[in-house]
C-alpha positions in Angstrom: 0.0 0.0 0.0 2.9 2.4 0.7 4.0 2.1 -2.9 0.6 3.2 -4.1 0.5 6.0 -1.5 3.9 7.2 -2.7 2.7 7.0 -6.3 -0.3 9.2 -5.5 1.7 11.8 -3.8 4.5 11.9 -6.4 2.3 11.8 -9.6 -0.7 13.8 -8.4 1.0 16.9 -7.1 2.5 18.0 -10.4 -0.6 17.0 -12.3 -2.8 19.2 -10.1 -0.3 22.0 -10.3 -0.4 21.9 -14.1 -4.2 21.8 -14.1 -4.5 24.8 -11.7 -2.1 26.9 -13.6 -4.0 26.1 -16.8 -7.4 26.9 -15.3 -6.2 30.3 -13.9 -4.3 31.2 -17.1 -7.2 30.3 -19.4 -9.5 32.6 -17.4 -7.1 35.5 -17.1 -5.7 35.5 -20.6 -7.3 32.8 -22.8 -5.8 34.1 -26.0 -2.2 33.6 -24.8 -3.0 30.3 -23.2 -4.5 28.8 -26.4 -1.7 30.3 -28.5 0.9 28.5 -26.4 -0.9 25.2 -26.2 -1.5 25.1 -30.0 1.9 26.5 -30.8 3.2 24.9 -34.1 6.5 23.3 -33.4 7.0 21.8 -36.9 5.0 22.6 -40.0 4.9 19.9 -42.8 6.0 17.3 -40.2 5.8 13.5 -40.8 3.6 13.3 -37.6 1.0 15.6 -36.1 -2.5 17.0 -36.8 -3.5 16.6 -40.4 -5.1 19.6 -42.1 -5.1 21.0 -45.6 -3.1 18.0 -46.8 -0.1 18.4 -44.5 0.7 17.6 -40.8 1.6 20.1 -38.1 3.3 19.1 -34.9 1.9 21.3 -32.2 2.7 21.5 -28.5 -0.7 19.9 -27.7 0.0 17.0 -30.0 3.4 16.5 -28.5 1.9 16.2 -25.0 -1.3 14.3 -25.7 -0.3 12.0 -28.5 3.4 11.4 -28.0 4.4 12.0 -24.4 1.2 10.6 -22.9 2.0 7.3 -24.6 4.5 6.8 -21.8 1.8 7.3 -19.2 -0.5 4.8 -20.8 2.5 2.4 -21.1 2.9 2.5 -17.3 -0.8 2.0 -16.8 -0.8 -0.7 -19.5 2.1 -2.5 -17.8 0.1 -2.8 -14.6 -3.0 -4.0 -16.4 -1.1 -6.6 -18.4 0.6 -8.0 -15.3 -2.7 -8.1 -13.5 -4.4 -10.0 -16.3 -1.6 -12.1 -17.9 0.7 -13.3 -15.0 -0.2 -16.5 -13.3 -1.0 -14.9 -9.9 -2.2 -11.6 -11.4 -4.6 -9.6 -9.3 -7.3 -9.6 -12.0 -7.3 -13.4 -12.5 -9.3 -16.0 -10.8 -12.5 -15.9 -8.7 -11.1 -13.2 -6.3 -11.3 -10.7 -9.2 -14.7 -11.5 -10.5 -16.8 -9.3 -8.2 -14.5 -6.2 -8.7 -14.6 -6.9 -12.5 -18.4 -7.2 -12.6 -18.7 -4.0 -10.4 -16.3 -2.3 -12.9 -18.8 -3.1 -15.7 -21.5 -1.5 -13.7 -19.3 1.5 -13.1 -19.0 2.0 -16.8 -22.5 1.1 -17.9 -24.2 3.2 -15.3 -22.5 6.5 -16.3 -23.1 5.9 -20.0 -26.8 5.3 -19.3 -27.2 8.4 -17.1 -25.3 10.6 -19.6 -27.2 9.4 -22.7 -30.6 9.5 -21.0 -29.8 13.1 -19.8 -28.8 14.1 -23.3 -32.0 12.7 -24.7 -34.1 14.4 -22.1 -32.7 17.8 -22.9 -33.1 17.2 -26.6 -29.4 17.2 -27.5 -28.8 13.5 -28.0 -27.4 13.9 -31.5 -25.1 16.7 -30.5 -23.7 15.2 -27.3 -23.9 11.5 -27.8 -20.3 11.2 -28.8 -19.3 12.2 -25.2 -20.8 9.0 -23.7 -17.4 7.6 -22.7 -16.2 10.6 -20.7 -17.9 9.7 -17.4 -16.8 6.1 -17.6 -13.3 7.0 -16.4 -11.9 6.6 -12.9 -8.7 8.4 -11.9 -6.8 5.6 -10.1 -4.4 8.0 -8.2 -7.0 10.4 -6.8 -9.5 7.6 -6.2 -7.0 5.7 -4.1 -6.1 8.9 -2.2 -9.8 9.5 -1.3 -10.4 5.8 -0.7 -7.6 5.7 1.9 -9.0 8.8 3.6 -12.5 7.2 3.8 -11.7 3.6 4.6 -8.1 3.7 5.9 -5.2 1.8 4.5 -6.1 -1.5 6.0 -9.7 -1.8 4.8 -10.3 -4.5 2.2 -12.4 -2.0 0.3 -9.2 -0.2 -0.7 -7.8 -3.2 -2.6 -11.3 -3.7 -4.1 -11.2 -0.1 -5.3 -7.7 -0.6 -6.8 -8.8 -3.7 -8.7 -11.8 -1.8 -9.9 -9.8 1.2 -11.0 -7.1 -0.8 -12.9 -9.9 -2.8 -14.7 -11.6 0.6 -15.5 -8.3 1.7 -17.0 -8.2 -1.4 -19.2 -11.8 -0.7 -20.3 -10.9 2.9 -21.0 -8.0 1.9 -23.2 -10.2 -0.5 -25.2 -12.9 2.3 -25.6 -10.3 4.8 -26.8 -9.0 2.3 -29.4 -12.3 1.2 -30.7 -14.7 4.1 -30.4 -12.5 7.2 -30.8 -10.5 6.9 -34.0 -8.3 9.9 -34.9 -9.2 10.8 -38.5 -9.9 8.2 -41.2 -9.3 4.6 -40.1 -6.6 2.8 -42.0 -6.4 -0.6 -40.2 -3.7 -1.9 -42.5 -1.2 0.3 -40.6 -1.8 -1.8 -37.5 0.1 -4.6 -39.3 3.2 -2.4 -38.9 2.5 -2.2 -35.1 2.0 -6.0 -35.0 5.1 -6.6 -37.0 7.1 -4.3 -34.7 5.9 -6.2 -31.6 6.6 -9.6 -33.1 10.0 -8.7 -34.5 11.1 -7.0 -31.3 10.0 -10.1 -29.3 11.8 -12.5 -31.6 15.1 -10.5 -32.1 15.5 -9.2 -28.5 13.9 -11.9 -26.5 13.3 -15.3 -28.2 16.4 -15.5 -30.5 19.0 -15.0 -27.7 17.3 -17.7 -25.6 17.3 -20.0 -28.6 21.0 -19.4 -29.1 21.6 -20.2 -25.4 20.1 -23.6 -25.9 20.7 -25.6 -22.7 23.5 -23.3 -21.4 22.5 -22.7 -17.8 24.6 -19.5 -17.7 22.4 -17.9 -20.4 25.6 -16.4 -21.9 24.0 -15.0 -25.1 20.9 -13.6 -23.5 22.9 -11.9 -20.7 25.4 -10.4 -23.2 22.5 -9.2 -25.4 20.8 -7.5 -22.5 24.0 -5.9 -21.2 24.8 -4.5 -24.7 21.4 -3.4 -25.9 19.2 -3.1 -22.8 15.9 -1.3 -23.6 16.9 0.0 -27.0 15.3 -2.7 -29.2 12.1 -2.1 -27.3 12.3 1.6 -27.7 12.8 1.3 -31.4 9.9 -1.3 -31.6 7.8 1.1 -29.6 8.4 4.0 -31.9 7.5 1.9 -35.0 4.4 0.6 -33.2 3.4 4.2 -32.2 3.8 5.3 -35.9 1.6 2.4 -37.0 -1.2 3.5 -34.6 -0.8 7.2 -35.7 -1.4 6.3 -39.3 -4.0 3.7 -38.6 -6.3 6.4 -37.1 -6.2 4.9 -33.6 -5.1 7.3 -30.9 -1.3 7.1 -30.9 -1.1 7.5 -27.1 -1.9 3.8 -27.1 0.8 3.0 -29.5 3.3 1.5 -27.0 0.9 -1.1 -25.6 1.7 -3.9 -28.1 5.4 -3.8 -27.1 4.7 -4.3 -23.3 4.2 -8.1 -23.5 7.5 -8.5 -25.5 9.7 -7.0 -22.7 11.3 -9.5 -20.3 9.3 -9.5 -17.1 9.0 -11.0 -13.7 6.6 -14.0 -13.4 5.2 -12.5 -10.1 2.6 -9.8 -9.8 2.8 -8.2 -6.4 -0.2 -6.0 -7.1 -0.8 -2.5 -8.4 2.3 -0.3 -8.0 3.4 -2.8 -5.3 6.4 -1.8 -3.1 8.1 -5.1 -3.8 8.4 -4.4 -7.5 11.3 -1.9 -6.9 13.4 -4.9 -5.9 12.8 -6.8 -9.1 15.6 -6.7 -11.7 13.6 -7.6 -14.8 13.7 -5.2 -17.6 10.0 -4.3 -17.6 10.1 -3.2 -14.0 13.4 -1.3 -14.5 11.8 0.6 -17.4 8.8 1.5 -15.3 11.0 2.9 -12.5 13.1 4.8 -15.0 10.0 6.4 -16.4 8.9 7.6 -12.9 10.3 11.1 -13.1 9.6 11.7 -16.8 5.9 10.6 -16.4 5.5 13.0 -13.4 6.6 15.9 -15.6 4.4 14.6 -18.5 1.4 14.6 -16.3 2.1 18.2 -15.3 2.3 19.2 -18.9 -0.9 17.2 -19.6 -2.7 19.1 -16.9 -1.3 22.4 -18.3 -2.3 21.5 -21.9 -5.8 20.2 -21.2 -7.3 21.8 -18.1 -7.3 25.4 -19.4 -11.1 25.9 -19.6 -13.0 29.2 -19.1 -15.7 29.1 -16.5 -18.0 30.6 -19.0 -17.9 27.2 -20.8 -20.1 25.6 -18.2 -23.3 24.3 -19.8 -25.5 21.2 -20.1 -22.6 19.0 -21.2 -20.8 19.8 -17.9 -23.9 18.7 -16.0 -24.2 15.5 -18.0 -20.6 14.5 -17.5 -20.9 15.2 -13.8 -24.2 13.4 -13.4 -22.8 10.4 -15.2 -19.9 10.3 -12.7 -21.6 11.1 -9.4 -24.9 9.3 -10.1 -24.2 6.6 -12.7 -20.9 5.4 -11.1 -22.3 4.7 -7.6 -25.5 3.2 -8.9 -23.7 1.0 -11.4 -21.0 -0.2 -9.0 -23.5 -0.8 -6.2 -26.0 -2.7 -8.3 -23.5 -4.9 -10.3 -21.4 -5.5 -7.2 -24.5 -6.7 -5.3 -25.5 -8.8 -8.3 -22.1 -10.5 -8.3 -21.8 -10.9 -4.5 -25.4 -12.1 -3.8 -27.4 -13.6 -6.7 -24.2 -14.9 -8.4 -22.8 -16.1 -5.1 -19.3 -14.7 -5.7 -19.2 -12.8 -2.4 -17.2 -9.8 -1.2 -13.7 -9.7 0.3 -13.7 -10.7 4.0 -14.5 -7.6 6.1 -16.4 -5.7 3.3 -20.1 -4.9 3.6 -22.6 -4.3 0.8 -23.0 -0.7 1.9 -19.2 -0.2 1.2 -20.0 -0.7 -2.5 -22.0 2.6 -2.5 -19.1 4.5 -0.9 -16.6 2.9 -3.4 -19.0 4.1 -6.2 -18.6 7.7 -5.0 -14.8 7.4 -4.7 -14.6 5.9 -8.2 -16.6 8.9 -9.5 -13.4 11.0 -9.6 -12.7 11.0 -13.3 -10.1 13.8 -13.8 -7.1 12.6 -15.7 -8.6 10.0 -18.0 -11.9 11.9 -18.3 -10.0 15.0 -19.4 -8.2 12.8 -22.0 -11.4 11.3 -23.3 -13.1 14.7 -23.5 -10.3 15.9 -25.7 -11.0 13.2 -28.3 -14.8 12.9 -27.9 -15.5 16.4 -29.1 -13.7 18.7 -31.5 -12.0 21.8 -30.0 -14.7 24.2 -29.0 -17.6 24.9 -26.6 -18.7 21.3 -26.1 -15.2 20.0 -25.4 -14.5 22.8 -22.9 -17.8 22.1 -21.2 -17.1 18.4 -21.0 -13.6 19.1 -19.6 -15.2 21.3 -16.9 -17.4 18.3 -15.9 -14.2 16.2 -15.5 -12.6 18.9 -13.3 -15.7 19.2 -11.2 -15.7 15.5 -10.6 -13.3 16.3 -7.7 -16.5 17.1 -5.8 -17.1 13.3 -5.7 -14.4 13.3 -2.9 -16.7 15.2 -0.6 -19.6 13.0 -1.5 -17.5 9.9 -0.7 -16.6 11.3 2.7 -20.2 12.1 3.4 -21.3 8.6 2.2 -18.7 7.0 4.4 -20.2 8.8 7.4 -23.8 7.9 6.5 -22.9 4.3 5.9 -20.9 4.2 9.1 -17.6 3.0 7.5 -15.1 1.9 10.1 -11.7 3.1 9.1 -8.9 0.5 9.4 -5.3 1.6 9.7 
């Protein structure tokens, strides 16, 4: 738990700082803010936003589409370990109730958002934003969950499993439902080829050359000489394939993650024990720690600059999806899994804790901001949706109140 606590403190502080600076700047001098965020770094570039037949690499594209790929790679690493490793935290019966609750935590917000859009007569205009309130910010949700339940409460680990599964669902939604420009699926063959070739050349081939040599002389020499470079090159090629396929390139490093040599043990989400592991995948994650902190600050700076005048019905719909749809969906589906399906809850958890978890998970922030940026084109609706993501911080107060009402017993 201490590892996650450190993660929250280290990663969140700079992110919030960047978001606050952006919010103040955009309301004091919006013209200069947008001029800096959309500043063209390279005209007629091979990568960037496509318009009038050529691409322009802007500061916003650099942050959201290139640098944020490192953030999603770190999140993807945790998801992959939780799902793929033999003792992964999202495998087996112990994960079924959190996974089913996660489904409710995504379906509920979508239903509330779309129903609200239909009731106000703007379904056609606003329907594309349906995925914004499905997001759960893992860092801030953990922070609030620890405040409400205490570090030793089983609901905290339940919340972490739910949040990491929510991240996995969010990655799938981004890839499938929010293409960037015209889809060209053939380019994904480049990403697939990059992943397979990287795995074979940097992983499988050296082990084949070792044969039965117990000293693993070839593999060890290859690792010492080339380290992470083959995976960096493969990642860059995979990213380029996603970019030209029309799928959000921030997801472009994900195919490379399974090819990197890794530990066979999953200690849990951001577990403290991982820092003692010497496998390349964990070493890369730890090396990315400081860069990702700075990237998240830049992300907050480049995306949270919204004028308060942008608040409108879209803001209310995003917020309603999060603070109404999330608790209802998680509580109902969690109950369905625990009682009718007989899967149960972790020892020491009560059914009423699911409602509190639902409010904690309603903090969308980081991923909700990201999805808002791709769900709507730049303009009034995007800004209004982003304001809803920012206001989701209010779910923290609702979670604390719900914890009091439900008589949650904090456990150290």
